[in-house]
N, C-alpha and C positions, 0 to 999 in steps of 0.2 A: 504494500500500500504506500503510495507516494507521500501522503500526509505523515505517516509514521516516520519515514526517513527524514523529513523536514524537522519534525519535532525532536528526533534524536540528534540531528545536526545542531539545532539551536541549543539544546541542553549541553552538548559538548562545548559549543562556543561560549556559553555562559560560564562553564567551569573554567575554561582557559582564561577568560577575561577576569573572572573573580580572582584567580591565582595571580594575575598581574595587578591586582588591586583596582580594577575598574568596576564600575557599577553599571549593570545593564538596566536600561529603562526602555520598555517597549511602548510606543505610541501607535495605536492602530488607526487606520484611515477613517474609521467610523466615529472615533472619539472627538469630542468638542475640543478644538485647539486651545481655548482658554482653560478648560479643565486640565488638559495635559500640561500646559505651561505652569499652572498652579501646583500640580503634583510634582513636577520637576523642581520647581522653586523650593518646595518644602523639603524634598530630598537633598538638595544642595545645602540648605540651611542645617539639616541634620548632620552633614559631613564636614562642615566648616565651623571654625571658631568665630569668624566675623560674618555678619549678615551680608548676603548678596543683595544687589538691587532687585526689586520685585519686577515681574514681567510688566511690560508697558501698559497692559490693560488692567493691572491689579487694582482692586478697589479697596483693599485693606480688610476684606472679609474673606474667610476661608471656611 
């Protein structure tokens, strides 16, 4: 099954990136771009000591 191969490849890629201290963030084409930007912003803040600038559309509510 082709999908199974893609899933296995993605999991292997995730493991390799994690080992290199990268954080994998998947944004799907059906997701609202603002929601995705907010999610990414929160994840960046979790990984840094200093706050990052919020996404341009950010209203201050999450």
